[in-house]
C-alpha positions in Angstrom: 94.6 114.9 110.9 93.6 118.7 111.0 90.4 119.8 111.4 90.0 121.6 107.5 91.2 117.7 106.2 88.5 116.2 108.0 85.8 118.9 106.7 87.5 118.3 103.6 86.8 114.7 103.4 83.5 114.9 104.8 82.3 117.0 102.2 83.9 114.6 99.8 82.2 111.7 101.5 78.8 113.3 100.6 78.1 111.3 97.6 75.0 110.9 94.8 74.2 107.7 96.6 72.6 107.9 100.3 73.5 104.3 100.6 76.8 105.5 100.5 76.3 108.9 102.4 75.0 106.7 105.3 77.7 104.4 105.5 80.8 107.1 105.1 79.8 109.8 106.7 79.1 108.0 109.9 82.3 106.0 109.5 84.4 108.9 109.2 83.1 110.6 112.1 83.9 107.9 113.8 87.5 106.9 112.8 88.9 110.1 111.1 90.5 111.4 113.7 92.5 108.3 113.6 94.2 108.6 110.4 97.5 109.0 109.9 98.7 111.3 106.5 98.8 108.0 104.5 95.3 107.5 105.4 94.2 110.5 104.2 95.5 110.3 100.8 94.5 106.6 100.4 91.1 107.8 101.8 91.0 110.6 99.0 92.4 108.3 96.3 89.5 106.2 97.6 86.4 108.6 96.9 88.1 109.6 93.6 86.6 106.1 92.7 83.0 105.9 90.8 79.9 105.6 93.3 79.1 102.0 92.1 82.1 100.7 92.4 82.4 102.1 95.9 78.8 100.5 96.8 80.1 97.2 95.3 83.0 96.9 97.1 81.5 98.0 100.2 78.5 95.6 100.0 80.7 93.0 98.6 79.3 92.2 95.3 83.0 92.9 93.7 86.6 92.5 94.9 88.1 96.4 95.1 91.2 97.3 94.1 94.0 96.4 95.8 95.0 99.4 97.0 91.6 100.2 98.7 91.0 96.6 100.2 92.2 97.3 103.9 90.0 100.4 103.9 87.2 98.4 102.4 87.8 95.9 105.4 87.9 98.2 107.6 84.4 100.2 105.9 82.7 97.1 106.1 83.6 95.6 109.2 82.2 99.2 110.9 79.0 98.6 109.2 78.7 95.0 110.8 79.3 96.5 114.0 76.3 99.1 113.7 73.8 96.8 112.7 74.2 94.5 115.2 
């Protein structure tokens, strides 16, 4: 991922919900450099979803759309590691 792509994703990861900001920004900072071009596209599509949906998926209140299930699993794993 280029520096410009990373900055674009960082900006898009700043959401209207603080609860998402404190999860998505650190996740991207730690794992964004590992993203393939497909990962970048998937993450961009993920960020097009509504904040309530993203929050519900990450918190495990709802099942994410199939195309986001792997990404949400990775984010949830990241959150779990941060809490321990």
